[in-house]
N, C-alpha and C positions, 0 to 999 in steps of 0.2 A: 554586334560591334566587333571590330578587329583592330589590331595594332601592328606596327612594324618597327623593329629595332635591330639594326645591324651596324655597329659602330666601327667596323674595320675600314681603314683607308686602303684601297686597292690600287696598286700600280701594275698595269698590264702591258706587256709588249717587250720587244727585243731590247736588251741592255737596260731593263727598267731599274735594276739595282743601281747602276751607274747614274742613270738619269734622275732617280728619286733619292739620291744620296743624302740630301739635307734632311729628309724625314727621319733617318736613323739618328741624327744628332739630337732630335727632340726626345729620344728615349733614354738618354743618359750617356755616361762616359765609360762604362765597363759592361761587357756582354758575355754571357755564357752561350756558346753555340752547341746545340745538340743535333747530332746527325748519325747516319749509319756508317758501316765500315768502309764501303767502297763507292757507292754510286755518286755521291756529291763530289768526290775527287775526280771521278772519271768523266762526269758531264760538265765540269767547269764551274759549277755553281759555288763550290766552296772557295775556289780561287777568286771569283768575282766578289763574293761577300767579304772575305778577309781583306782584299785589296781596298774595297770601299771603306770598311771600318778603319783601317790604318790611315787611309787618305784624310779622314776627318778627325783623326786623333782619338778614336775609340779603342780602348784596350779590350782584348778578348781572350777567352780560354775555350778550348775545344774538347768536347766529349764525343768521340766518334765510334761508340760501341752500342748505339741504340739498336735493339733487336726488333725483328718483325713481331707484331703483336706484343707490345711491351707489358711487362709484368709488374706486380707490386714489388717484387724483389729488386728489379732494375731501378725503379723509382727510389727505393730506400738506399740503394748503393750510390746513386747520383747525389742524393741529398747529403749522405754521410761524407762524400768526397768534397762537395762544393759548398757546404753550409757556411763556411767562414770566408767565402770568396768576395763578399761585399759587392755583389753584382747589381747593376741598375736595371737590366732587362735580360730576357731570355729569347734566343732565336731557335726556332724549330726548322731545320733544313732537311728536306727529303720528302718521303711519302707520308702517309697518315701517321705512322708510328713515331717519328721524331716530333711531329707537330702535337700529337696527343701527349707525348711525354713532356714536351715543353710546357703545356698547360698545367700539368701536375706539379712540375718543378717550380713554376712561377708562383703557385700558391704556397707550396711548402717552404721555399726559401724565404718568403716574406712572413711566414707564420711558423717559426721554428719550434713551437710547442706542439704543433699538430703532427699526426702521423698519416700515412697514406689512406688508412681507412676513414679518416675524418673528412677526406675530400667529398665523400658521399652525403655529407650533411652541410649544405651551403650556408646554413645559419651559423656555422662554427667560424667562418672567416668573412671579413669585409674588406680585405685588401689583398693585392697580389702584384708581383712584378709585371711590368708591361711585357707583352709578347709580340715578337715579329715572326711571321710565318712565310716560308718560301717553299712552295710545293714543287717537287720534281717528278710527280706523276699526275695523271689526269684520269680520275683521281677521286680522292676522298672528299674534297671540298672543305677539309678541316681548317683551312686558312680563313674561312669566313663563318665558322660556327663556334658556338660556346661548348661543344661536346668534346669529351675525351673518353676513349674506351681503353681500359686496362684489363689485364688478365689477373684475377685474384689468386690467392694462395691455393685454392682448391682447383684451379684450372679453368674457372668460368669467366667469361667476358662480362665486365660491368662498366656501364657508362656513368660518368658524372658530369655535372656542368654547374656553372654559376650564371645567373641571368645577365651579368655584365662583365665580371672580372676575367672570365676565361675566353672571351672573344679576343683574338689578336688585335693589337692596335693598328698594325701595318702588315700588309701582305704584298709580296712581289711575285708576279706571275710571268715567267719568261719561258715560252714553249721550247726554246732551244735546249733546255735542260731535260726535256722528255725525248729527244731525238734518238738516244741510244737505249731506250727501254726495250727489253726483250718482247717478243710477240706475246708470251704468256702473261707478262706483267701489264702490257698494253691492254690485253683483253680483260684481265681481271679488274684493273682499275677503271677501265672504261665501263664495264658492266656495273661496278659499284656506283659510278656517277649516274648511270641509267636507272638503277634501282632507287637512288635518292630522288631523282626527278619524278619517276612514276609513282613511287610510294607517297611522296609529298603531294603530288597532284591528286591522288585518290584519298588522301588522309581526311579524316573528319575535322582536322584542324586547318585545312587549307583555306586560304583567303584569296581575294581578287588579285592581290599583288603576287603572292606566291605562285598562283596559277600562271600568271604571265611568264615568270621566270621558268617554271616547270615546262611549259609548252615549248618554249624556245630551246631549252636544254634537250628535251626529247628529240626535237627536230634536228638539232645539231649532231647528236649522237647517232641517230638513224642514218644521217648522211655521211658522217666522218669516221665512225668506228670501222666500218668495212674498208674505207679508203686507207686508213692508217695501218690496218692489219695487212693490207695488200702491199703498201709502199711505206715502210717505216720512216723514210726520209722526207715525206711530204710535210713540209713545215706548216703550210696553211691548214692542212687537216689536223696537225698537232695543235696548232693555235685554237682551232675550233673546238677540239676536245677539251683543252684546258679551260676555255671559256665555258663550255657546257658543264664541266665539273664545278667551276666556281658558282655558276648560276644554280646548280642543283644543291650546292652547299648552302646558298642563301635560302633556298626553299626549305630544307630541313631545319635550318636555324629557327624557322617559324613553326613548322609543322611536326617536327621530329620524324622518326622513321616508323614503319609499321611492323607487323609480325614477320615479314620476310627476313628482317634482320635477326629477330629472335630465333627463327628457325635455322638460320645459317650459322649462328655463332658456334654451336658444338661441332659442326663439320670442319670449321677452321681450327678450333682449339684442340680437338681430339683426333681429327683425321687428316689434318694438314692441307685442307682445301683452301685456296686463297679466298679471302673474304668476299671479294666481288662476285666470284663464281659461286661460292656457297650461298650467297643471298639470291643471286639471279636464278638459281635452280628452282626457286619457288615463285618467281615473278609472274609467270603466266596464270597461276591460280589466284594470285592477288588481284590481277586484272579481271578474271572471270567472276570472282566473288563480289567485286564492286559493281557489276552490271545491274544488280537489283536496285541499288541505291542511287547510282549516278551513271545511268546508261549513256548520257551525252559525253561524259568524260571518257568512258571506255571506248566509245565510238571514235573520239579524237585519237586516243593512243593507238587504236588499231588502224586508223587512217594513215598514221605516220609509220608505224612499225610493221603493219600487216599482221598476220598471225604471230602472236608474241612468241610462242614456242618455236615456230619455224625461224623467226629472226634470231633467236638465241642459238639455235642449232647452226644457222648460217654463219654466225661469227665464231663458231667453234666451241660452244659450251657443251660439256659432257661430264656431268658429275655422277660418279658411281663409287660408293664406299661400302666396306663391310660394316654392318650394324648388328650387334647382338640384341637379344630380347631385353636385357637389363638396360642397355643404352636407350633402346626404343622407348621403354617405359619412362625413364628419367627425363629424356629430352622432350618427350610429348608433354609431360607434366610441367616442365619449366617453360616451354613455349606457351602453353595454355594459360599460364599465370603471369606471363611477362607483361610489364606495363605498356608495351607496344600495342597490345591487343585492343585497348580502349579506343585507339585512333584508327583502327583497321576496319574498313567497311566489309560487310558480309558476315557470315556465321562460321567462325573457325572452331568447330566442335573438336572434342578430343579424337573422335573417329577420323575427321578430315586431317587433322595434324598427323595422326599415326599413318594415314594413307600417304601423306606427302613424304614422310621419312621412308616408308616402304618403297616409294617410287624411286628414290635415289639409292636404295640398298643394292649392293652388289650380290647377285644371286649365283 
């Protein structure tokens, strides 16, 4: 038996905020916008959003200091600053970080007795403010998932979710906002979407429906990531990457991710490697390990991407970081015991995990 639940209403296309303006009215009369310091101002998305809100009489306040890889401390600061704001809904505008932050804030503003650690026990809350998500990268797919990943006080990434409340109610996807992404960010977010699609496709939780989305996402990324890296102004390729990211988000909303994400987290948190690249550094072995259980799926991935390691090299992936023995031991242990492992096909022994970290070690 399988089930499918994805309650987000998606508006996709040029000027979709303007065209879908009435949907915002349904969320309430007062919004808190969470975004980063620069990108939403530079790509026009913040202007489009605030103009639309003002046009239909929705009051808004802006927090524009969301950091990359948001922390528990950031969430606490936002809650402290805005807990008395009487907001009806929260808007996450930007990459995965503002959207993930919005999910945490939506729960905590509605449940003022909870703290950030309580987010990880979904039984502690049964209501949250509605969320609107507007991605400006392609991307995390967070606009159509229930997941939020925060960095805890010890520096480790931890994901939380609620089976219903942390899904955005509405998502607006306009590829024009991705046109001025740097080559590095285009690559990293594109690889994140590819990892979501491939990991979800090979996951033990995959379903007939998630496989349909995953296969189309993989195909779109294989065709369009090289295109957009070559010509960043190619709007059609940008649209295809944004669609691929959204589809891949729909995939992992059902399947979750696999050990590739657990392996990549410390490279991001402690070594500064962008999330998509940190995860993609292990993707070829995820595919190899799945060959024993689902050879027909591996054959599909390879028929689209070719040799996975060579495709990753072709789009510019090159992850090398210094790793000391203490880090190697700690990271190996954490990855081996991560919840992602149960959905990962193959046999990821401690020896294999250690080898994978050795492989990206700067010698």
